DRENDO-1510 file (C-alpha; in Angstrom, 1 decimal, always signed):
<recs>
REC; n; res; u; v; w
REC; 1; MET; -64.4; -42.0; -8.0 .
REC; 2; SER; -65.5; -45.3; -9.5 .
REC; 3; PHE; -65.9; -44.2; -13.2 .
REC; 4; ASP; -69.0; -46.4; -13.3 .
REC; 5; GLN; -70.0; -44.7; -16.6 .
REC; 6; PHE; -67.1; -46.5; -18.3 .
REC; 7; ALA; -67.9; -50.2; -18.9 .
REC; 8; GLU; -64.5; -51.4; -20.1 .
REC; 9; GLN; -61.7; -50.2; -17.8 .
REC; 10; VAL; -58.1; -51.4; -18.0 .
REC; 11; ARG; -57.5; -52.7; -14.4 .
REC; 12; SER; -54.0; -54.3; -14.5 .
REC; 13; ALA; -50.5; -53.8; -15.9 .
REC; 14; GLU; -50.9; -57.2; -17.6 .
REC; 15; GLU; -54.1; -56.1; -19.4 .
REC; 16; LEU; -52.4; -52.8; -20.4 .
REC; 17; ALA; -49.4; -54.6; -21.8 .
REC; 18; ALA; -51.7; -56.9; -23.8 .
REC; 19; LEU; -53.5; -54.0; -25.2 .
REC; 20; ILE; -50.6; -51.5; -25.9 .
REC; 21; GLY; -47.6; -53.9; -26.1 .
REC; 22; THR; -44.3; -53.6; -24.3 .
REC; 23; PRO; -41.5; -51.1; -24.8 .
REC; 24; SER; -38.6; -51.9; -27.1 .
REC; 25; GLU; -35.0; -52.4; -25.8 .
REC; 26; PHE; -34.3; -49.0; -27.4 .
REC; 27; SER; -37.0; -47.3; -25.4 .
REC; 28; LEU; -35.7; -48.8; -22.2 .
REC; 29; ARG; -32.0; -48.2; -22.9 .
REC; 30; LYS; -32.5; -44.4; -23.6 .
REC; 31; GLU; -33.3; -43.9; -19.9 .
REC; 32; LEU; -30.2; -42.7; -18.0 .
REC; 33; LYS; -29.6; -42.3; -14.3 .
REC; 34; SER; -27.8; -39.0; -14.6 .
REC; 35; LEU; -27.6; -36.0; -17.0 .
REC; 36; ASP; -25.2; -36.4; -19.9 .
REC; 37; GLU; -23.8; -33.5; -21.9 .
REC; 38; HIS; -26.7; -33.6; -24.4 .
REC; 39; MET; -29.2; -33.3; -21.6 .
REC; 40; ARG; -27.3; -30.5; -19.9 .
REC; 41; ARG; -27.2; -28.6; -23.2 .
REC; 42; PHE; -30.9; -29.2; -23.6 .
REC; 43; ILE; -31.7; -27.7; -20.2 .
REC; 44; ALA; -29.4; -24.7; -21.0 .
REC; 45; HIS; -31.6; -24.0; -24.1 .
REC; 46; SER; -34.9; -24.5; -22.3 .
REC; 47; PRO; -37.0; -21.4; -21.3 .
REC; 48; PHE; -39.9; -23.5; -20.1 .
REC; 49; ALA; -40.5; -26.5; -17.9 .
REC; 50; ILE; -43.5; -28.2; -16.2 .
REC; 51; ILE; -43.1; -29.4; -12.6 .
REC; 52; SER; -45.2; -32.4; -11.6 .
REC; 53; THR; -45.7; -33.2; -7.9 .
REC; 54; HIS; -48.1; -35.1; -5.6 .
REC; 55; SER; -49.1; -34.7; -2.0 .
REC; 56; SER; -49.0; -37.4; +0.7 .
REC; 57; ASP; -52.7; -38.1; +0.2 .
REC; 58; GLY; -52.3; -38.5; -3.6 .
REC; 59; ARG; -53.4; -35.1; -4.9 .
REC; 60; CYS; -51.5; -34.3; -8.1 .
REC; 61; ASP; -50.3; -31.0; -9.4 .
REC; 62; ALA; -48.6; -29.9; -12.6 .
REC; 63; SER; -47.2; -26.3; -12.7 .
REC; 64; PRO; -45.5; -24.3; -15.4 .
REC; 65; ARG; -42.1; -22.6; -14.8 .
REC; 66; GLY; -40.5; -20.3; -17.3 .
REC; 67; ASP; -37.7; -17.7; -17.7 .
REC; 68; ALA; -34.7; -17.0; -19.9 .
REC; 69; PRO; -33.2; -20.1; -21.4 .
REC; 70; GLY; -31.1; -21.9; -18.9 .
REC; 71; PHE; -33.0; -20.5; -15.9 .
REC; 72; VAL; -32.8; -24.0; -14.4 .
REC; 73; GLN; -29.3; -24.4; -13.1 .
REC; 74; VAL; -27.4; -27.7; -13.7 .
REC; 75; VAL; -25.2; -28.0; -10.7 .
REC; 76; ASP; -23.8; -31.4; -11.7 .
REC; 77; ASP; -25.0; -34.5; -13.5 .
REC; 78; ARG; -27.3; -35.5; -10.7 .
REC; 79; THR; -28.4; -32.1; -9.3 .
REC; 80; LEU; -30.7; -29.3; -10.7 .
REC; 81; LEU; -31.8; -26.0; -9.1 .
REC; 82; ILE; -35.1; -24.4; -10.1 .
REC; 83; PRO; -35.5; -20.8; -8.8 .
REC; 84; ASP; -38.7; -19.5; -7.4 .
REC; 85; ARG; -40.2; -16.5; -9.3 .
REC; 86; PHE; -42.9; -14.1; -8.2 .
REC; 87; GLY; -46.3; -15.9; -8.3 .
REC; 88; ASN; -49.7; -16.2; -6.6 .
REC; 89; LYS; -48.4; -17.7; -3.4 .
REC; 90; ARG; -50.4; -20.8; -3.7 .
REC; 91; VAL; -47.1; -22.8; -3.7 .
REC; 92; ASP; -49.0; -26.1; -4.4 .
REC; 93; SER; -45.8; -27.7; -5.8 .
REC; 94; TYR; -43.7; -26.6; -2.8 .
REC; 95; ARG; -46.2; -28.0; -0.3 .
REC; 96; ASN; -46.3; -31.3; -2.2 .
REC; 97; ILE; -42.5; -31.4; -2.2 .
REC; 98; LEU; -42.4; -30.8; +1.6 .
REC; 99; GLU; -44.8; -33.8; +2.0 .
REC; 100; THR; -43.4; -36.3; -0.4 .
REC; 101; GLY; -40.0; -35.1; -1.7 .
REC; 102; ARG; -40.8; -36.3; -5.2 .
REC; 103; ILE; -40.8; -34.4; -8.5 .
REC; 104; GLY; -41.2; -35.0; -12.3 .
REC; 105; LEU; -40.0; -32.4; -14.8 .
REC; 106; LEU; -40.7; -31.9; -18.5 .
REC; 107; PHE; -38.4; -29.5; -20.3 .
REC; 108; LEU; -39.3; -27.9; -23.7 .
REC; 109; VAL; -37.3; -25.9; -26.2 .
REC; 110; PRO; -39.3; -23.8; -28.7 .
REC; 111; GLY; -39.0; -25.2; -32.2 .
REC; 112; PHE; -37.5; -28.5; -31.0 .
REC; 113; GLY; -39.8; -31.6; -31.3 .
REC; 114; GLU; -38.4; -33.8; -28.5 .
REC; 115; THR; -38.8; -33.0; -24.9 .
REC; 116; LEU; -36.7; -34.0; -21.9 .
REC; 117; ARG; -38.2; -35.8; -18.9 .
REC; 118; VAL; -36.4; -35.8; -15.5 .
REC; 119; ASN; -37.7; -37.6; -12.4 .
REC; 120; GLY; -36.3; -37.7; -8.9 .
REC; 121; HIS; -36.2; -36.4; -5.3 .
REC; 122; ALA; -36.8; -32.8; -4.5 .
REC; 123; ALA; -36.2; -30.4; -1.6 .
REC; 124; LEU; -36.7; -26.7; -1.0 .
REC; 125; ILE; -33.5; -24.8; -0.2 .
REC; 126; ARG; -32.8; -21.2; +0.9 .
REC; 127; ASP; -29.0; -21.1; +1.0 .
REC; 128; GLU; -27.9; -17.7; +0.0 .
REC; 129; ALA; -24.8; -19.0; -1.7 .
REC; 130; TRP; -27.0; -21.1; -4.1 .
REC; 131; LEU; -29.8; -18.6; -4.5 .
REC; 132; THR; -27.8; -15.5; -5.4 .
REC; 133; PRO; -26.5; -16.9; -8.7 .
REC; 134; LEU; -30.2; -17.5; -9.6 .
REC; 135; THR; -31.0; -13.8; -9.4 .
REC; 136; ALA; -33.0; -12.5; -12.4 .
REC; 137; GLN; -33.9; -8.9; -13.2 .
REC; 138; GLY; -32.3; -7.9; -9.8 .
REC; 139; LYS; -34.5; -10.2; -7.8 .
REC; 140; ARG; -33.0; -13.0; -5.8 .
REC; 141; PRO; -35.4; -15.9; -5.3 .
REC; 142; LEU; -36.6; -16.6; -1.8 .
REC; 143; VAL; -36.3; -20.4; -2.3 .
REC; 144; ALA; -35.3; -22.8; -5.0 .
REC; 145; VAL; -36.2; -26.5; -5.7 .
REC; 146; ALA; -33.2; -28.7; -5.6 .
REC; 147; VAL; -33.7; -31.9; -7.7 .
REC; 148; GLU; -31.7; -35.1; -7.3 .
REC; 149; VAL; -32.0; -36.8; -10.6 .
REC; 150; GLU; -33.0; -40.5; -10.5 .
REC; 151; GLU; -34.0; -41.0; -14.2 .
REC; 152; CYS; -33.9; -38.9; -17.3 .
REC; 153; PHE; -34.6; -39.4; -21.0 .
REC; 154; LEU; -35.7; -37.8; -24.2 .
REC; 155; GLN; -39.3; -38.1; -25.1 .
REC; 156; CYS; -40.0; -38.5; -28.8 .
REC; 157; ALA; -41.6; -35.7; -30.8 .
REC; 158; LYS; -44.9; -37.4; -31.8 .
REC; 159; ALA; -47.1; -35.3; -29.4 .
REC; 160; LEU; -45.6; -32.0; -30.5 .
REC; 161; ILE; -45.8; -33.0; -34.2 .
REC; 162; ARG; -49.5; -34.0; -33.8 .
REC; 163; SER; -50.3; -30.9; -31.9 .
REC; 164; LYS; -48.4; -28.7; -34.4 .
REC; 165; LEU; -47.3; -26.7; -31.3 .
REC; 166; TRP; -44.4; -24.9; -32.9 .
REC; 167; GLU; -46.1; -24.2; -36.2 .
REC; 168; SER; -47.2; -20.6; -36.2 .
REC; 169; GLN; -49.5; -21.0; -39.1 .
REC; 170; GLU; -51.5; -23.6; -37.2 .
REC; 171; ARG; -52.4; -21.4; -34.2 .
REC; 172; PRO; -55.9; -22.2; -33.0 .
REC; 173; ASP; -58.7; -19.7; -33.5 .
REC; 174; LEU; -59.1; -18.1; -30.0 .
REC; 175; GLN; -62.3; -16.1; -30.8 .
REC; 176; SER; -64.5; -18.6; -29.1 .
REC; 177; LEU; -62.2; -18.8; -26.0 .
REC; 178; PRO; -63.1; -16.3; -23.3 .
REC; 179; CYS; -60.2; -14.1; -22.0 .
REC; 180; ALA; -58.5; -15.1; -18.7 .
REC; 181; ALA; -60.2; -12.3; -16.8 .
REC; 182; GLU; -63.7; -13.5; -17.9 .
REC; 183; MET; -62.8; -17.1; -16.9 .
REC; 184; LEU; -61.4; -16.1; -13.5 .
REC; 185; SER; -64.3; -13.8; -12.7 .
REC; 186; ASP; -66.7; -16.8; -13.3 .
REC; 187; HIS; -64.4; -19.0; -11.2 .
REC; 188; VAL; -63.9; -16.9; -8.1 .
REC; 189; LYS; -67.5; -15.4; -8.0 .
REC; 190; MET; -66.4; -12.4; -6.0 .
REC; 191; PRO; -68.4; -9.2; -6.9 .
REC; 192; GLU; -65.5; -6.9; -6.3 .
REC; 193; PHE; -63.6; -8.8; -9.0 .
REC; 194; ASP; -65.5; -8.2; -12.2 .
REC; 195; VAL; -64.0; -8.8; -15.7 .
REC; 196; ALA; -62.7; -5.2; -16.0 .
REC; 197; LYS; -61.1; -5.2; -12.6 .
REC; 198; LEU; -59.4; -8.6; -13.1 .
REC; 199; GLN; -58.2; -7.6; -16.6 .
REC; 200; SER; -56.6; -4.5; -15.0 .
REC; 201; LEU; -55.0; -6.6; -12.3 .
REC; 202; LEU; -53.6; -9.1; -14.8 .
REC; 203; ASP; -52.2; -6.4; -17.0 .
REC; 204; GLU; -50.5; -4.8; -14.1 .
REC; 205; ALA; -49.1; -8.1; -12.8 .
REC; 206; TYR; -47.8; -9.1; -16.3 .
REC; 207; ALA; -46.2; -5.6; -16.8 .
REC; 208; SER; -44.6; -5.1; -13.4 .
REC; 209; LYS; -44.6; -8.3; -11.3 .
REC; 210; LEU; -42.9; -10.9; -13.2 .
REC; 211; TYR; -39.9; -10.8; -10.8 .
</recs>
C-alpha cells in the first residue's frame, strides 16, 4: 500500500528523530537483557499479556492471553513459558513463531499504570515435564510458548493515564457498540450463524470452554 492519500509521510529514521527527538540516557539505560527481581514480580502479578508476532512474509499479529495472575511462568531470568489455553484453533501466533521464532510481549497488571515489555526469541514446546506445572482447572496445555528474553523494560504509564483504563468511573458508554454476536454475524456472513445462534455459542463457550 502506498498511502498516496497522505502527502507528508515520514520516510527515514533521521526525519523521525528530527521530528520527535532522541531518547534520553535514562530511557536507554532502563532496558535490560534479562529479567530482574522487579520484572519477575511484575509478571507474577500479571493476569493479562499481549503477544505480538510476525510471519515470514511480514504479516503482523497481536493476540491477548489471560489467566490467573502469574499464569506466565518465569523459568529463570532469561526464560518464560506461556501456556496454551482453549481457543478458536486459528493459532496465528503459533504459526508465526514457527516461521520466524520472534515474539514481543506486553504485560499488564490491573490498577498499575506502568506496563512491562519483553522481546526475544520464541519456540513452541510440548515437553510433559514443563507443561504439567502449567495445568489450570485440571487442563494441561497441549503446547506452550518458550520465550528467550533479549530485552525487557518498563513502559511508562502515560498511555494508561490518558486512556483512564483502570478508572471504573470513566468506562465508555457501550450503548452505541453492537454486541460481539452482532459484529461476528456481519463478519462471517453465514446464514446458519445469526445473532441469536452466535450469542448462544458465545455464552456456552465462555461458561464451559475457558480451559
